[in-house]
N, C-alpha and C positions, 0 to 999 in steps of 0.2 A: 792908428790903431783904435778900434772901438772897444774891444773886449777880448778876453781870453776865450777862445772857442771851445777847446777841449784839452784834456791831458790824456796821453796814450801810454799804455803799459802792455808789455808782452807777458803773457802768462802761460804756464805749462798745460793747463786744462781750462779751456774757455767756459765750458758749462759750469764747472766747479766755481770759477771766479764770478760768473754772473749770479749764481745762486748765493754765494757769499755776500756780494754787495747788495743784492735785493733783500735776502732773508735776514741778514744780520746787521746791515748798515742802514737800511731804509731807502735804498736806491730804487729807481724806476727803470725797468727794462724798456729800452726804446726800440731797438731793432737788431737783427743779425744779418750779415752780408757776407757773401763769398761762397766757396773758396775762390781765391785769386791766384793765378799762376801765369807764367809767360812760356808758352811752348815753342816760341819762335826765336829765342835769343836771350839777350841780356836786359830785357825790359825791367825785370824786377830789381836788377842792380841799378839801372839808370833812374828808376822812379823811387826806390825805397832804400838803396844802399844795402841790399841783402844779397846772398848767393843767387846766381841766376836761376838755379833750380828750386828756389824756395817757393813755397805755397803758404797762403795764410787765409784765415777766416777772421772776421772781426765782429764785435758787438759794441753797441753804444748803451751805456747806462747813465742815467741822469742822477747826480748826487747834489741835491739842492740847486745851487746856481751854476754848478760845474758839470760838464759833460765828460764822462770817463769812457774813453775808447779802449777796448780790450782786444788784443790780438793774440791769436794762437798760430805759431808758425811751425812748419816742417821744413828743415833746411839742412843740407850737408854742413858739417863742421860748425854747428851752432853751439855756443856755450849755454850750459844749463845752470851755471853757478850764479847765485844772487849776489850783486855787489853789496858791500857793507857801506854804511854812510861815509866812511872815510876813504872809500875807493873812488877813483875817477869814474863818473857816471853814477855814483851812489845817489840814492834818492829815498824819499819817503813820501807818503800821502798823509796829510793831516786833516782831521775832521773836527770841526767845532761843534761842541755839545753844550747843553745847558748844565748838566750835572756830571762832572768827571768821575765822581765816586760811583754813581749809578752805572755809567758806561763801563767802568772797570769791573764792577760786579757782574754785569751782564756778560761781558766778554770772557770772564773766567769760566763760564759754562759752555762756551762755544767750542766744539770739538776741533782740535788741531791748532787753536790759537795759543801763542806763547806770550805771556805778559812780561814786560820788563819792569824794573823798579819804578815806583811812583804811586800815586800822583806826586809830582815834583812842583815846587814853586820857583819863582825867579826873584832876583834881587829887587828891593824896593826902588832902586834908582834905574832899573831897567826900562827901556822904551815900552815894554809890555808888562809893567808892574801889575800884580794881581793875577797874572796868568797861572794856571795849574795845567799840568800835562803829564802824559806817560806814553811810552812806545809799546807797540805789540807787533807780532808778526802773524800773518795769516797762515792758513794751513799749508800753502805752497811757499811761504817764506818772504812774501812782500812785507817790507817794513812800513808800519803805519803809526800815526800819532793821534791821540785824542787830546784836545786842548779846550780850554774855556777860560774866560775871565771870571774869576770867582765872585765878584760883586755884580756881575751882569751889565756893566757899563761899557764894555768893549774899549777898555783902555782910555776912557775919557781923560783929556788933558795930558795925555802922553803922546810921544811920536807915533806909537803904534795905532792911535786912533785914525790915522790917515790910511791904514790898510783897508782893503775891501772888507766890509762887514759881513757877518754871516747872514744868511737868508732869515727872514722873519719866521717866527714859529708858526707851524701849520696848525689849523683848527684846533 
């Protein structure tokens, strides 16, 4: 393994999700592809583990060092419920920022965003001591986290220092 290539999420409205990640998170739109379907059998099931009649369109958005692949599916019997973090398959997407308080203030004005409590800290003996974080949900319910190391050292001298660091600041 050389690197993480991308993280993929299914969203209810592809264009809304692209706009959110580009306009409010600073992502870079890369491409749109599809729609994809298999009119001849069970290829969608064999390739993607979805209903054979499913169709999808995808987009790629670059978020710093991570490629985020967004899917919008149409499929019989698909669930539209967002899993909670405690559910099997639960998830969240965490973004590293320089200023947690400024990120929270900004997100408080983004229509449809719901902020959870925070910013929160971690225990001094934590592998990521100095971290501050909070969760929020996007307008369509995706759970996300904003995080930062409050002194800007990225957990120097802690086990968390071995994690992949955030991208360098742009211009």
